[in-house]
N, C-alpha and C positions, 0 to 999 in steps of 0.2 A: 504494499500500499504505499503511495506517495504520501509527502507532506501536505502537499496541497487538501487531500482528503481525511486529515486526522485534524481535530478540532484541540487548539491550542491549550496546554493544561492552566497556562496562566488565566486565560479567559472563563474557563472551568471553574478556578479558584476564586476567581470574583462574584462566581453566581451565574454567569450565563451559562448558555445550552447551544447547541447547533441549531441553527434557525433564528438566533435572536434579533429584534429589531434595532436598527439606529436609535430609537428612543430608549430602547432598554439599555443599549450600551450608554449612552450618555447620562442617563440617572444613575448608574453605578459608576460612573467616574467620578461622580459626588462625595463616593464613600472613600474613606483612608484605605491605601493600599500599604501592606507592609514592603521594606526593602527587598526580600527574597521575593515575593511576587512580581516586583519589578525589574526586579533582576531575570528573573525568569521569561518575563515579556520582552526584555530586549536582546534576550539570547534568541528567543523563538522568532523574534523581529530579523536579528541578526541571519538567522537561518534562511530567511524567505527574500534574501537580497539578491539572489542569482535571476538570469534572466528568464530561466525556466520557472520562476514563480511570479513573472510581471502580472499576472491575471487571479492573483492569489487574492481572496475576498477578505482575507485577514493580515494584512500587511499592515494596512491604515491603522486600525484597531489595536494591533500590538504596539505601536509606535506612540499612541496615547496613553496605552494601559503602562507602559514603562515611563511614563513622566512620573515625577512628584504629584502628589495630590493635591497641593497647594494649587497648581496650574491646572486642575480640571474641574474643580469644585463645581464652576458654575455652567459645567455642560448641560446639565438639565434643566436651567433655568427656562429656555423657551418652550419646552414641553408645558411645566410646571404654570408657566401665565398663562399657557393657552386653555389649560384644564382649568382653572380659575376662572376664566371668560366664559368657559362654555357654559359652567354652574351659574353663574350669573344671568345667562339668558332666561327668558321666561319662557 
């Protein structure tokens, strides 16, 4: 099985599953991630840098999962404000 078909362990460690939505990812990025999870995400991201992985659906997500939480805390803001506005509609 190629790596492209394997769900990254770092994304599973933060509570995501294959088929997650962008909204789910952004909301998870608001939570604190340990140094170990961020290091694993970075290693998994490095493993996807070859030309053969140009179409990997996980490369972008792993780059953000490897960042310190302080830089990703507001990623779910747009989704939260949109749902608040939906609740205000008559």
